[in-house]
N, C-alpha and C positions, 0 to 999 in steps of 0.2 A: 597490198602487195604490189610490185611492180614486176612489169615483165621482165625476163632475162632471156640471153641466148641458150641458156642451159635447159636441163628437162625439169629442175626444181625450180620455183618462184624465188624472186630477190626479195629476202625480208628484211626491212628497215625498222628498229626500234626506235621510239621517241618518249623522255621521260615526260612523266604525267605526275603532278602532284608537288609535294615540297621534297626537297632536296638537302639532307643533313650531312656536314661533317662533323663526326664526333672523334674528340680526342681524349685520351686517358691521361689526367696530369696529376692524380695522386699516387705517389710511388710508395709513401710510408703508409703504416698504419698509425692511427692514435694512440696515445698512451692508455694505458689500460685502465686508470680511472676514469676518464672522460670518455672512453669507448663502452665502458659499461653504463654510465649515464645516458649515453644516447641511445644504447640498446635497450634500456629500461622499459618495460610496459606497464602504465596505471593499473592499481589493482582493480578500477571500476571497470577497465577493458578486458579482462580476462574472463573469458566464457568457461563457467562451470560445468561439471558432468551434470547431465540430468539422470537422474536414477529411472531404473525399468524400461527404459528407450534404447534400442538398438537400431542397426542399420542391416538390410541383407546385402548380397553381392550386385543386386540389382539397385541397391540405394533406396529400396522401400523403407519407410520407419515401421518399426515394429514396437508395441508396446505390451508390457505385462501389465493386466488389471488386478488386482487383489479386493476381494469380494469377501463378507461374511458367508459361514454356511447357511444355505437356505434349508428350511424345514418342508420339505413337500407335502408333508399331511395338512400342514395348515394353509395351503395354497388353494386359491378357488381353482376348480376345475370345470372343464366345458362338460356339460350332460351329453353322454350319447342316447341315439334313439333308441337303442336296445336295453338301456336301464330304466326304462320307465316303472313308472309305481306299478304294482300288481292289484288285482280287485281282492274282494274278501276270500274268494276262492284260494289264491294263491299264484293264478295263472294271470298272465298279461292278457289285456284286451284283443289282441291279435290272434293269440292262441285258442282263446275262448270262442272267438267268431268263426274260427276254422273246425273247430271241434262240432260246433253247434251245425255248420252245414254239412259235414260229413255225416253227422247223425241224421240229419233230413233225408240225405242220400240213401243211407240204408235203410230207412223207413220206407222210403217209395220204392225201394229194390225189394223189399219183404211183401209190402202189398200186391204188388204184381205178379208175384209167384204162387 
């Protein structure tokens, strides 16, 4: 920017890069048979629609996956801690230990009284 006598500075633009002068030379369309050949798209270049794939408003690709029905009864499942095997008496080891300790406390209370 160069200085000027006014409040706003003096701005001078300089061309940079390539300068093109374009002219429209064709004023007639080609005959229909030649135009049809020129605009023909080869069969190999055509993009076919892919099944089960869509795009949402944000442009994210969404797909539908088709699977066979799964039988949940046959699937291996993780064993829970509470589903441990029970002893001969039908009680789990933890319950058995609690009942034994409570019996010992009750016996001690009877002995002291």
